[in-house]
N, CA, C and O of each residue as an XYZ file, in Angstrom:
652
protein
N      52.315     50.642     22.052
C      51.591     50.842     20.812
C      52.553     51.229     19.690
O      52.431     50.735     18.569
N      53.491     52.095     19.983
C      54.414     52.546     18.938
C      55.361     51.437     18.486
O      55.940     51.510     17.402
N      55.515     50.417     19.316
C      56.347     49.280     18.935
C      55.755     48.465     17.801
O      56.450     47.657     17.186
N      54.485     48.669     17.522
C      53.786     47.918     16.471
C      53.708     48.673     15.147
O      53.160     48.151     14.176
N      54.243     49.889     15.091
C      54.094     50.729     13.897
C      54.700     50.072     12.660
O      54.104     50.133     11.585
N      55.864     49.449     12.786
C      56.476     48.789     11.623
C      55.597     47.660     11.098
O      55.423     47.514      9.888
N      55.045     46.865     12.007
C      54.168     45.766     11.593
C      52.895     46.326     10.944
O      52.412     45.777      9.954
N      52.357     47.409     11.497
C      51.184     48.046     10.900
C      51.495     48.547      9.499
O      50.705     48.358      8.574
N      52.650     49.188      9.347
C      53.046     49.713      8.033
C      53.205     48.575      7.016
O      52.743     48.688      5.880
N      53.853     47.489      7.421
C      54.048     46.355      6.506
C      52.709     45.773      6.068
O      52.512     45.464      4.893
N      51.794     45.625      7.018
C      50.461     45.109      6.691
C      49.754     46.073      5.745
O      49.127     45.646      4.776
N      49.854     47.365      6.022
C      49.225     48.389      5.182
C      49.814     48.381      3.770
O      49.087     48.556      2.792
N      51.122     48.179      3.666
C      51.772     48.121      2.338
C      51.192     46.991      1.493
O      50.932     47.164      0.303
N      50.995     45.851      2.112
C      50.467     44.719      1.363
C      48.988     44.889      1.042
O      48.510     44.389      0.023
N      48.266     45.589      1.902
C      46.849     45.820      1.608
C      46.662     46.851      0.502
O      45.831     46.673     -0.389
N      47.439     47.926      0.564
C      47.229     49.028     -0.374
C      48.083     48.925     -1.625
O      47.718     49.463     -2.671
N      49.222     48.238     -1.530
C      50.189     48.118     -2.632
C      50.706     49.481     -3.083
O      51.052     49.673     -4.249
N      50.753     50.426     -2.140
C      51.197     51.779     -2.465
C      51.801     52.392     -1.194
O      51.090     52.666     -0.227
N      53.115     52.602     -1.214
C      53.836     53.017     -0.015
C      53.294     54.291      0.644
O      53.066     54.280      1.854
N      53.077     55.385     -0.089
C      52.553     56.588      0.576
C      51.166     56.379      1.192
O      50.868     56.921      2.257
N      50.335     55.606      0.531
C      49.015     55.313      1.080
C      49.151     54.463      2.341
O      48.416     54.658      3.309
N      50.089     53.526      2.324
C      50.324     52.680      3.495
C      50.818     53.517      4.681
O      50.422     53.278      5.822
N      51.673     54.485      4.408
C      52.148     55.371      5.482
C      50.970     56.129      6.099
O      50.861     56.240      7.320
N      50.098     56.645      5.244
C      48.916     57.362      5.731
C      48.007     56.438      6.538
O      47.477     56.827      7.579
N      47.835     55.225      6.053
C      46.972     54.267      6.730
C      47.530     53.901      8.111
O      46.784     53.838      9.088
N      48.826     53.664      8.186
C      49.444     53.343      9.478
C      49.331     54.536     10.439
O      49.050     54.358     11.624
N      49.549     55.734      9.929
C      49.445     56.934     10.756
C      47.999     57.134     11.223
O      47.766     57.430     12.394
N      47.043     56.978     10.329
C      45.637     57.105     10.699
C      45.250     56.085     11.767
O      44.443     56.372     12.651
N      45.829     54.902     11.677
C      45.557     53.852     12.661
C      46.026     54.273     14.046
O      45.300     54.128     15.030
N      47.245     54.796     14.111
C      47.778     55.230     15.407
C      46.948     56.380     15.968
O      46.637     56.399     17.159
N      46.592     57.333     15.119
C      45.780     58.475     15.563
C      44.432     57.992     16.083
O      43.983     58.417     17.147
N      43.788     57.101     15.329
C      42.481     56.604     15.750
C      42.598     55.776     17.026
O      41.728     55.844     17.894
N      43.674     54.995     17.142
C      43.872     54.184     18.346
C      44.073     55.078     19.575
O      43.537     54.801     20.648
N      44.844     56.140     19.407
C      45.046     57.065     20.521
C      43.733     57.733     20.920
O      43.453     57.902     22.106
N      42.938     58.106     19.937
C      41.650     58.751     20.217
C      40.678     57.782     20.887
O      39.824     58.200     21.669
N      40.804     56.496     20.582
C      39.886     55.498     21.129
C      40.538     54.659     22.222
O      40.054     53.572     22.538
N      41.619     55.148     22.797
C      42.354     54.360     23.789
C      41.489     53.977     24.985
O      41.769     52.981     25.651
N      40.454     54.744     25.264
C      39.561     54.423     26.371
C      38.753     53.147     26.110
O      38.207     52.559     27.043
N      38.676     52.717     24.844
C      37.921     51.504     24.519
C      38.794     50.249     24.579
O      38.280     49.131     24.537
N      40.104     50.432     24.677
C      41.015     49.283     24.749
C      40.893     48.632     26.121
O      40.938     49.306     27.150
N      40.739     47.324     26.117
C      40.635     46.581     27.368
C      42.026     46.161     27.825
O      42.663     45.341     27.164
N      42.512     46.702     28.934
C      43.838     46.323     29.430
C      43.948     44.807     29.586
O      43.037     44.150     30.090
N      45.072     44.277     29.147
C      45.304     42.842     29.213
C      44.938     42.114     27.939
O      45.330     40.963     27.748
N      44.183     42.776     27.052
C      43.855     42.131     25.777
C      45.004     42.386     24.791
O      45.930     43.142     25.085
N      44.930     41.763     23.652
C      46.008     41.811     22.667
C      45.987     43.157     21.931
O      45.142     43.381     21.064
N      46.914     44.043     22.279
C      46.944     45.374     21.674
C      47.269     45.309     20.186
O      46.770     46.115     19.400
N      48.111     44.344     19.800
C      48.475     44.214     18.389
C      47.246     43.853     17.557
O      47.036     44.415     16.482
N      46.440     42.925     18.045
C      45.214     42.543     17.327
C      44.259     43.726     17.260
O      43.620     43.944     16.231
N      44.156     44.484     18.330
C      43.290     45.655     18.368
C      43.720     46.679     17.317
O      42.882     47.233     16.605
N      45.035     46.928     17.222
C      45.563     47.882     16.246
C      45.344     47.389     14.814
O      44.982     48.177     13.939
N      45.557     46.107     14.569
C      45.367     45.563     13.225
C      43.895     45.631     12.824
O      43.582     45.859     11.655
N      42.995     45.436     13.780
C      41.564     45.546     13.477
C      41.229     46.982     13.083
O      40.484     47.211     12.131
N      41.777     47.942     13.813
C      41.549     49.352     13.485
C      42.064     49.648     12.076
O      41.367     50.270     11.274
N      43.290     49.199     11.778
C      43.887     49.442     10.455
C      43.015     48.836      9.358
O      42.728     49.485      8.352
N      42.601     47.605      9.558
C      41.795     46.935      8.529
C      40.458     47.647      8.332
O      39.989     47.786      7.202
N      39.850     48.093      9.414
C      38.574     48.807      9.292
C      38.743     50.129      8.548
O      37.904     50.486      7.722
N      39.809     50.849      8.831
C      40.069     52.107      8.122
C      40.261     51.826      6.632
O      39.733     52.541      5.780
N      41.023     50.775      6.332
C      41.276     50.414      4.938
C      39.975     50.040      4.221
O      39.725     50.499      3.107
N      39.154     49.211      4.856
C      37.895     48.799      4.235
C      36.977     50.000      4.017
O      36.310     50.087      2.985
N      36.934     50.923      4.972
C      36.138     52.141      4.809
C      36.625     52.943      3.602
O      35.819     53.450      2.822
N      37.938     53.056      3.453
C      38.508     53.804      2.330
C      38.180     53.130      0.997
O      37.855     53.803      0.019
N      38.266     51.817      0.966
C      37.948     51.073     -0.262
C      36.488     51.286     -0.636
O      36.170     51.496     -1.806
N      35.606     51.231      0.347
C      34.177     51.452      0.078
C      33.933     52.871     -0.423
O      33.173     53.077     -1.369
N      34.577     53.846      0.209
C      34.423     55.242     -0.236
C      34.932     55.410     -1.655
O      34.312     56.099     -2.465
N      36.062     54.779     -1.960
C      36.655     54.891     -3.293
C      35.743     54.285     -4.357
O      35.640     54.810     -5.465
N      35.090     53.191     -4.020
C      34.174     52.554     -4.969
C      32.974     53.438     -5.266
O      32.447     53.418     -6.378
N      32.537     54.214     -4.279
C      31.386     55.098     -4.471
C      31.771     56.421     -5.113
O      30.913     57.137     -5.628
N      33.056     56.748     -5.085
C      33.518     58.040     -5.598
C      33.485     58.062     -7.122
O      33.870     57.087     -7.769
N      33.024     59.179     -7.698
C      33.024     59.289     -9.156
C      34.403     59.614     -9.722
O      34.599     59.600    -10.937
N      35.342     59.903     -8.854
C      36.685     60.270     -9.292
C      37.621     59.086     -9.159
O      37.500     58.292     -8.226
N      38.549     58.967    -10.085
C      39.540     57.906    -10.052
C      40.879     58.538     -9.764
O      41.248     59.536    -10.384
N      41.616     57.959     -8.819
C      42.920     58.494     -8.454
C      43.983     57.865     -9.340
O      44.398     56.730     -9.104
N      44.423     58.588    -10.349
C      45.439     58.080    -11.259
C      46.847     58.241    -10.725
O      47.807     57.816    -11.367
N      46.982     58.847     -9.559
C      48.310     59.097     -9.012
C      48.914     57.867     -8.376
O      50.117     57.832     -8.119
N      48.090     56.836     -8.111
C      48.625     55.641     -7.471
C      49.346     54.790     -8.495
O      48.846     54.541     -9.592
N      50.511     54.359     -8.118
C      51.239     53.402     -8.944
C      52.012     52.502     -8.012
O      52.037     52.737     -6.804
N      52.639     51.485     -8.544
C      53.350     50.593     -7.645
C      54.613     51.277     -7.134
O      55.083     52.256     -7.713
N      55.147     50.751     -6.050
C      56.278     51.401     -5.392
C      57.610     50.937     -5.964
O      58.654     51.168     -5.353
N      57.596     50.282     -7.132
C      58.849     49.779     -7.683
C      59.794     50.915     -8.062
O      61.012     50.742     -8.008
N      59.260     52.072     -8.444
C      60.115     53.207     -8.774
C      60.886     53.666     -7.548
O      62.046     54.065     -7.653
N      60.244     53.609     -6.383
C      60.933     53.970     -5.149
C      62.071     52.999     -4.883
O      63.187     53.400     -4.552
N      61.763     51.696     -5.035
C      62.760     50.680     -4.742
C      63.964     50.776     -5.677
O      65.093     50.513     -5.262
N      63.731     51.151     -6.934
C      64.836     51.231     -7.887
C      65.848     52.297     -7.491
O      67.036     52.172     -7.791
N      65.381     53.344     -6.818
C      66.272     54.427     -6.444
C      67.096     54.135     -5.207
O      68.017     54.887     -4.887
N      66.779     53.049     -4.503
C      67.518     52.739     -3.294
C      68.884     52.155     -3.648
O      69.028     51.362     -4.578
N      69.848     52.565     -2.891
C      71.225     52.122     -3.116
C      71.468     50.794     -2.415
O      70.955     50.568     -1.319
N      72.230     49.932     -3.025
C      72.595     48.663     -2.401
C      73.586     48.970     -1.291
O      74.626     49.591     -1.516
N      73.244     48.524     -0.089
C      74.075     48.868      1.056
C      75.257     47.935      1.234
O      76.380     48.391      1.451
N      75.017     46.627      1.145
C      76.090     45.671      1.393
C      75.908     44.447      0.523
O      74.838     44.206     -0.035
N      76.975     43.684      0.422
C      76.876     42.372     -0.194
C      77.074     42.382     -1.689
O      77.290     43.416     -2.320
N      76.994     41.218     -2.207
C      77.196     40.968     -3.611
C      75.979     41.463     -4.406
O      74.837     41.244     -4.000
N      76.223     42.112     -5.509
C      75.146     42.663     -6.330
C      74.229     41.559     -6.830
O      73.012     41.742     -6.866
N      74.785     40.420     -7.214
C      73.961     39.323     -7.719
C      73.027     38.778     -6.635
O      71.867     38.467     -6.905
N      73.537     38.666     -5.420
C      72.713     38.188     -4.304
C      71.567     39.173     -4.066
O      70.424     38.763     -3.864
N      71.872     40.450     -4.089
C      70.849     41.477     -3.870
C      69.807     41.433     -4.981
O      68.616     41.585     -4.711
N      70.229     41.229     -6.216
C      69.278     41.132     -7.324
C      68.391     39.905     -7.173
O      67.197     39.957     -7.465
N      68.974     38.802     -6.717
C      68.206     37.587     -6.491
C      67.170     37.809     -5.385
O      66.025     37.373     -5.507
N      67.570     38.479     -4.321
C      66.630     38.792     -3.237
C      65.472     39.630     -3.749
O      64.318     39.381     -3.398
N      65.769     40.608     -4.564
C      64.714     41.463     -5.111
C      63.781     40.675     -6.024
O      62.570     40.895     -6.025
N      64.353     39.757     -6.801
C      63.546     38.931     -7.691
C      62.595     38.047     -6.891
O      61.412     37.937     -7.214
N      63.126     37.420     -5.846
C      62.291     36.568     -4.999
C      61.225     37.415     -4.301
O      60.061     37.020     -4.250
N      61.605     38.556     -3.772
C      60.649     39.443     -3.102
C      59.563     39.899     -4.072
O      58.389     39.975     -3.709
N      59.957     40.198     -5.294
C      58.986     40.621     -6.305
C      58.015     39.489     -6.622
O      56.818     39.724     -6.786
N      58.526     38.266     -6.710
C      57.658     37.117     -6.977
C      56.687     36.883     -5.818
O      55.519     36.566     -6.040
N      57.160     37.038     -4.605
C      56.298     36.868     -3.437
C      55.241     37.967     -3.409
O      54.066     37.697     -3.157
N      55.656     39.200     -3.666
C      54.694     40.312     -3.712
C      53.637     40.080     -4.798
O      52.451     40.337     -4.593
N      54.087     39.595     -5.943
C      53.155     39.324     -7.046
C      52.171     38.228     -6.661
O      50.980     38.322     -6.958
N      52.672     37.189     -6.000
C      51.796     36.092     -5.569
C      50.789     36.589     -4.531
O      49.615     36.220     -4.578
N      51.243     37.422     -3.598
C      50.330     37.993     -2.601
C      49.297     38.892     -3.263
O      48.124     38.882     -2.889
N      49.733     39.664     -4.241
C      48.822     40.576     -4.931
C      47.752     39.834     -5.721
O      46.672     40.371     -5.965
N      48.048     38.613     -6.117
C      47.083     37.826     -6.880
C      45.939     37.322     -5.994
O      44.878     36.949     -6.496
N      46.158     37.312     -4.686
C      45.113     36.878     -3.761
C      44.056     37.967     -3.621
O      44.357     39.150     -3.779
N      42.828     37.574     -3.328
C      41.821     38.592     -3.041
C      42.134     39.212     -1.680
O      42.960     38.691     -0.931
N      41.488     40.299     -1.371
C      41.833     41.059     -0.166
C      41.651     40.242      1.115
O      42.478     40.332      2.023
N      40.603     39.464      1.198
C      40.360     38.649      2.395
C      41.476     37.623      2.581
O      41.991     37.458      3.687
N      41.848     36.936      1.509
C      42.901     35.921      1.588
C      44.246     36.546      1.921
O      45.002     36.017      2.736
N      44.538     37.676      1.284
C      45.793     38.373      1.549
C      45.854     38.808      3.011
O      46.894     38.671      3.656
N      44.759     39.326      3.530
C      44.721     39.756      4.933
C      44.977     38.589      5.873
O      45.754     38.709      6.820
N      44.325     37.459      5.612
C      44.497     36.289      6.472
C      45.947     35.823      6.458
O      46.515     35.530      7.510
N      46.545     35.752      5.283
C      47.948     35.316      5.176
C      48.872     36.282      5.925
O      49.739     35.853      6.686
N      48.681     37.575      5.706
C      49.555     38.562      6.348
C      49.395     38.558      7.866
O      50.379     38.687      8.594
N      48.178     38.412      8.339
C      47.968     38.344      9.786
C      48.579     37.069     10.360
O      49.119     37.082     11.466
N      48.496     35.974      9.618
C      49.139     34.730     10.043
C      50.653     34.915     10.116
O      51.294     34.459     11.063
N      51.214     35.580      9.122
C      52.655     35.834      9.124
C      53.077     36.754     10.272
O      54.214     36.686     10.740
N      52.167     37.605     10.717
C      52.447     38.483     11.854
C      52.421     37.729     13.179
O      52.781     38.277     14.220
N      51.990     36.466     13.133
C      52.010     35.645     14.342
C      50.679     35.551     15.070
O      50.619     35.004     16.171
N      49.616     36.071     14.481
C      48.304     35.946     15.110
C      47.796     34.521     14.948
O      48.022     33.888     13.918
N      47.106     34.018     15.974
C      46.490     32.695     15.843
C      45.125     32.854     15.173
O      44.665     33.975     14.956
N      44.481     31.739     14.846
C      43.227     31.786     14.094
C      42.131     32.546     14.843
O      41.345     33.265     14.227
N      42.076     32.391     16.157
C      41.067     33.089     16.958
C      41.287     34.596     16.901
O      40.329     35.359     16.776
N      42.546     35.030     16.991
C      42.859     36.456     16.927
C      42.557     37.024     15.538
O      42.039     38.133     15.412
N      42.882     36.258     14.505
C      42.585     36.699     13.140
C      41.076     36.840     12.962
O      40.607     37.789     12.333
N      40.325     35.903     13.511
C      38.862     35.966     13.423
C      38.338     37.229     14.107
O      37.411     37.864     13.605
N      38.923     37.595     15.241
C      38.520     38.821     15.933
C      38.832     40.051     15.083
O      38.009     40.959     14.968
N      40.010     40.073     14.496
C      40.427     41.213     13.684
C      39.523     41.367     12.461
O      39.151     42.478     12.083
N      39.180     40.235     11.853
C      38.424     40.264     10.597
C      36.918     40.135     10.802
O      36.166     40.116      9.827
N      36.469     40.048     12.043
C      35.041     39.923     12.349
C      34.398     38.744     11.624
O      33.388     38.895     10.937
N      34.998     37.578     11.790
C      34.423     36.380     11.189
C      34.688     35.194     12.109
O      35.386     35.332     13.113
N      34.142     34.044     11.777
C      34.320     32.841     12.587
C      35.715     32.259     12.388
O      36.331     32.433     11.337
N      36.204     31.564     13.417
C      37.531     30.942     13.333
C      37.568     29.900     12.218
O      38.599     29.725     11.568
N      36.458     29.214     11.993
C      36.402     28.237     10.900
C      36.554     28.893      9.541
O      37.159     28.324      8.632
N      36.005     30.090      9.402
C      36.149     30.847      8.154
C      37.613     31.207      7.942
O      38.129     31.108      6.829
N      38.277     31.623      9.012
C      39.703     31.949      8.928
C      40.490     30.724      8.507
O      41.369     30.802      7.649
N      40.169     29.589      9.118
C      40.886     28.350      8.814
C      40.761     27.984      7.335
O      41.752     27.617      6.704
N      39.552     28.082      6.779
C      39.370     27.719      5.366
C      40.009     28.751      4.439
O      40.599     28.383      3.423
N      39.899     30.042      4.776
C      40.533     31.080      3.948
C      42.050     30.910      3.956
O      42.711     31.050      2.927
N      42.583     30.606      5.130
C      44.019     30.416      5.260
C      44.486     29.217      4.439
O      45.509     29.286      3.757
N      43.744     28.134      4.505
C      44.105     26.935      3.742
C      44.076     27.218      2.243
O      45.001     26.847      1.521
N      42.998     27.883      1.767
C      42.905     28.190      0.331
C      44.005     29.150     -0.104
O      44.585     28.982     -1.176
N      44.296     30.151      0.717
C      45.333     31.130      0.369
C      46.704     30.463      0.319
O      47.512     30.769     -0.558
N      46.967     29.562      1.247
C      48.256     28.852      1.251
C      48.415     27.999     -0.001
O      49.497     27.945     -0.585
N      47.336     27.331     -0.414
C      47.387     26.517     -1.634
C      47.676     27.403     -2.841
O      48.501     27.059     -3.688
N      46.996     28.536     -2.915
C      47.211     29.466     -4.030
C      48.656     29.957     -4.048
O      49.295     29.972     -5.100
N      49.170     30.356     -2.891
C      50.564     30.826     -2.823
C      51.533     29.701     -3.183
O      52.505     29.919     -3.907
N      51.266     28.507     -2.676
C      52.133     27.366     -2.981
C      52.188     27.126     -4.489
O      53.260     26.860     -5.034
N      51.042     27.219     -5.166
C      50.998     27.039     -6.617
C      51.740     28.146     -7.347
O      52.472     27.887     -8.302
N      51.551     29.366     -6.900
C      52.205     30.505     -7.569
C      53.719     30.507     -7.345
O      54.473     30.980     -8.195
N      54.161     29.980     -6.204
C      55.590     30.001     -5.870
C      56.213     28.604     -5.968
O      57.237     28.325     -5.343
N      55.597     27.754     -6.741
C      56.025     26.357     -6.869
C      57.490     26.214     -7.274
O      58.169     25.299     -6.810
N      57.984     27.103     -8.131
C      59.355     26.973     -8.628
C      60.398     27.136     -7.520
O      61.538     26.702     -7.687
N      60.034     27.748     -6.400
C      60.968     27.902     -5.283
C      60.996     26.670     -4.387
O      61.882     26.553     -3.540
N      60.064     25.762     -4.549
C      59.990     24.569     -3.724
C      60.863     23.442     -4.275
O      61.021     22.411     -3.621
N      61.410     23.621     -5.428
C      62.202     22.557     -6.064
C      63.528     22.383     -5.397
O      64.317     21.532     -5.806
């Protein structure tokens, strides 16, 4: 289970777009998974089970936030964190180019609605359509169409990299 924490954190980062919130979400997922370990069916896909837990926690939080009369102004993007990181190796121009491409990809992902972003990220994690459908509680055909639409949107947004 702990071997999946990095993947959970990465998925949480893309869902929340806020590093500290993503850390909390990944931690809450592990805590909830440990508490519900008796419900895990041995031999089934533990990674899919963990991602389903994470997504459910996130959706619950989003619903609670929508009902809350208070707005959390403390959330901002994590670009300030990234700016403070020191370049470890390599040419500065190459590192700047990597950051530019990563920023464009993040922006394109952020432009997707939550369902589309989730499908793309789960696909990138290596889940097949059936597993994604289990995680998202929907039909495999729904996953297939969401994935196709999300890929088209990303392809359009990142068209300049295909040249």
